[in-house]
C-alpha positions in Angstrom: 9.2 0.0 21.0 11.6 0.8 18.3 13.1 -2.8 18.4 9.3 -3.9 17.7 9.3 -1.4 14.9 12.3 -2.8 13.2 11.1 -6.3 13.6 7.6 -5.2 12.1 9.5 -3.6 9.1 10.9 -7.0 8.4 7.4 -8.4 8.5 6.2 -5.6 5.9 8.8 -6.9 3.4 7.9 -10.6 4.1 4.1 -10.0 3.3 5.0 -8.1 0.1 7.4 -11.1 -0.9 5.1 -13.8 0.3 1.5 -12.8 -0.8 2.4 -9.9 -3.4 0.7 -7.2 -1.3 -0.6 -6.4 2.1 2.7 -5.2 3.6 2.3 -1.6 2.7 -0.9 -1.4 4.8 1.2 -2.1 7.8 3.8 0.6 7.2 1.9 3.7 8.6 0.7 2.0 11.8 4.3 0.8 12.4 5.7 4.3 12.0 3.0 6.0 14.1 2.6 3.5 17.0 6.1 2.0 17.2 8.4 4.7 16.1 6.2 7.7 17.5 6.2 9.6 14.1 3.1 11.9 13.4 0.5 10.7 10.9 1.2 13.1 8.1 4.9 12.6 8.2 4.3 8.9 8.4 2.4 8.8 5.0 5.3 10.5 3.5 7.9 8.0 5.0 5.5 5.2 4.0 5.6 6.2 0.3 9.3 5.9 0.3 9.6 2.6 2.3 6.8 0.9 0.2 8.3 2.3 -3.1 11.8 1.0 -2.3 10.5 -2.3 -1.0 8.3 -2.8 -4.2 11.2 -2.0 -6.5 13.2 -4.9 -4.8 10.2 -7.1 -4.9 9.5 -6.6 -8.7 13.0 -7.3 -9.8 12.4 -11.1 -9.7 9.2 -10.8 -11.5 11.1 -8.9 -14.3 13.7 -11.6 -14.5 10.9 -14.2 -15.0 9.2 -11.8 -17.5 6.1 -11.8 -15.4 5.5 -8.0 -15.6 3.2 -6.3 -18.4 4.5 -2.9 -19.0 1.6 -1.9 -21.2 -0.7 -2.7 -18.4 1.5 -0.9 -16.0 1.2 2.2 -18.2 -2.6 2.0 -18.5 -3.0 1.7 -14.7 -0.2 3.7 -13.5 -0.4 6.9 -15.4 -3.9 7.9 -13.9 -2.4 6.6 -10.5 0.6 8.8 -10.6 -1.4 12.0 -11.6 -3.9 11.4 -8.8 -1.1 10.9 -6.3 0.6 14.1 -7.4 -2.6 16.0 -7.3 -3.6 14.5 -3.7 -0.1 15.1 -2.2 0.3 18.6 -3.4 -3.2 20.1 -3.6 -5.9 18.0 -1.6 -3.9 17.3 1.7 -3.0 21.0 2.2 -6.8 21.7 2.0 -7.4 19.4 5.1 -7.4 21.9 8.1 -5.4 21.1 11.3 -8.8 20.7 13.1 -11.1 18.9 10.9 -14.5 18.6 13.1 -15.6 18.0 16.6 -17.7 15.2 18.1 -18.9 16.4 21.5 -15.7 16.8 23.5 -13.5 15.0 20.9 -11.6 17.1 18.4 -10.8 15.2 15.2 -7.4 16.7 14.1 -5.8 16.2 10.6 -3.5 13.4 12.0 -6.6 11.5 13.6 -8.6 12.0 10.5 -5.9 10.6 8.3 -5.5 7.4 10.6 -9.4 6.8 10.7 -9.3 7.0 6.8 -6.4 4.6 6.9 -8.2 2.3 9.3 -11.1 2.1 7.0 -8.8 1.2 4.2 -7.4 -1.6 6.4 -10.7 -3.0 7.0 -11.5 -2.9 3.2 -8.2 -4.7 2.6 -8.8 -7.3 5.2 -12.1 -8.2 3.6 -10.4 -8.7 0.3 -7.8 -10.9 1.9 -10.1 -13.0 4.0 -12.9 -13.7 1.5 -12.3 -16.6 -1.0 -10.7 -15.5 -4.3 -13.2 -15.3 -7.2 -12.2 -17.7 -9.9 -10.0 -16.1 -12.4 -11.8 -15.8 -15.8 -10.0 -18.0 -18.6 -11.0 -15.4 -21.3 -7.9 -13.7 -22.3 -9.7 -10.8 -24.2 -10.1 -7.4 -22.8 -12.3 -4.6 -23.8 -12.3 -1.0 -24.1 -14.7 -0.5 -21.2 -12.6 -2.7 -18.9 -9.6 -0.9 -19.8 -11.3 2.4 -18.9 -12.6 1.0 -15.6 -9.1 -0.3 -14.8 -7.8 3.4 -15.6 -10.5 4.7 -13.3 -9.5 2.3 -10.5 -6.0 3.6 -11.0 -7.1 7.0 -10.3 -8.8 6.0 -7.1 -5.9 4.0 -5.9 -3.7 7.0 -6.5 -5.9 9.3 -4.4 -5.8 6.7 -1.5 -2.2 6.3 -1.9 -1.5 10.0 -1.9 -3.8 10.5 1.3 -2.5 7.6 3.4 0.8 6.5 1.8 -0.5 2.8 1.3 0.4 1.1 -2.0 -3.0 -0.2 -2.7 -1.9 -3.9 -4.0 -5.1 -5.2 -2.6 -7.0 -3.0 -5.1 -4.7 -3.2 -8.0 -4.3 -7.0 -8.3 -8.0 -7.7 -8.4 -8.6 -4.8 -11.0 -5.5 -6.6 -13.2 -7.0 -10.0 -12.9 -10.8 -9.3 -13.2 -10.9 -6.3 -15.5 -7.7 -6.8 -17.7 -7.7 -10.6 -17.6 -4.2 -10.7 -16.4 -2.6 -14.0 -15.1 -2.2 -14.0 -11.4 1.6 -14.3 -11.2 1.7 -11.5 -13.9 -0.7 -9.3 -12.0 1.4 -9.6 -8.8 4.6 -8.5 -10.7 2.9 -5.7 -12.6 1.3 -4.5 -9.3 4.6 -4.2 -7.7 5.8 -2.1 -10.6 2.9 0.2 -10.3 3.2 0.5 -6.4 6.9 1.4 -6.7 6.2 4.0 -9.4 3.3 5.5 -7.5 5.0 5.5 -4.1 8.3 6.9 -5.3 6.9 9.5 -7.6 4.3 10.4 -4.8 7.2 10.9 -2.4 9.6 12.9 -4.3 7.0 15.2 -5.7 5.7 16.2 -2.2 8.9 16.4 0.1 9.6 20.2 -0.6 9.7 21.8 2.9 9.5 18.3 4.8 12.4 17.5 7.1 13.3 14.0 6.3 15.5 11.7 8.6 17.1 10.0 5.8 19.2 7.8 8.0 16.1 6.4 9.7 14.1 6.2 6.4 16.8 4.3 4.6 17.5 1.9 7.5 13.8 0.9 7.7 13.6 0.5 4.1 16.7 -1.6 3.9 15.1 -3.9 6.6 11.8 -4.1 4.6 13.9 -5.1 1.6 15.5 -7.9 3.5 12.0 -8.9 4.4 10.8 -9.0 0.8 13.9 -11.2 0.0 13.1 -13.6 2.9 9.4 -13.6 1.7 10.4 -14.3 -1.9 12.4 -17.2 -0.6 9.4 -18.5 1.5 7.0 -18.2 -1.4 8.7 -21.2 -3.1 8.0 -23.4 0.0 4.8 -21.9 1.3 1.5 -21.2 -0.3 1.0 -17.5 0.1 -2.8 -18.0 -0.5 -3.1 -20.1 2.6 -1.6 -17.2 4.6 -3.7 -14.6 2.9 -6.8 -14.8 5.0 -4.8 -15.1 8.5 -3.0 -11.9 7.5 -6.3 -10.4 6.6 -7.6 -11.0 10.0 -4.5 -9.5 11.5 -5.2 -6.3 9.5 -8.7 -6.1 10.4 -7.7 -6.3 14.2 -5.1 -3.5 13.7 -7.8 -1.4 11.8 -10.3 -1.7 14.7 -7.4 -1.0 17.3 -6.5 2.2 15.4 -10.3 3.4 15.6 -10.6 2.6 19.3 -7.3 4.2 20.2 -7.9 7.3 18.3 -11.5 8.0 19.1 -12.0 6.3 22.6 -8.6 6.2 24.3 
């Protein structure tokens, strides 16, 4: 299964490089079901893998000046604060045995995986549906900026809980609320994801036994995937692949729910 895990790690990077998001949503399932890591530790590892991959992916956008640092700050600061609070204060409050449904005990690990499956379904819907036309209007107003900051906080809580980067929420917010051109939104999103993930990881690893050799090897493979994805993006239209990837994520989300509750 580990061989499939390493192959899937390449696909995480390819997705980030090709369509600007979505790959991070695969990281936790890959770690849990292919590498056999428990869900809570998988969310921790996912933050590092997604963070390093996003740093690598954002480099090309920096070189092309397709990153808006002002927007990254507006969206990123509330996100980072939410991640820190979630990882250090909210997660420890979740009991090891959350609740019982008849004979099924929902443990902390199962609870996190079910939240993750729900997030995958939301992400798949956003990928499958046709993109709304990007507004031509460049002007942004204070209400939209506040809404974007609010969405940044929501992304931070979700990233803190389940270790996903949240690009599927960040990019639409940047495009629709802050009137950011799509390519700039993707580059800026990668910067926000890298900050969120790495700050979230390093602020919550106290007392956690980290297998650095494994973590760095999976991260390196994901970075190779990003390089491949960035190369392919010049030849393949990522928008055409996005719905197919969305259906794949939907199937994965349904599988997680069935496996954790019924199997």
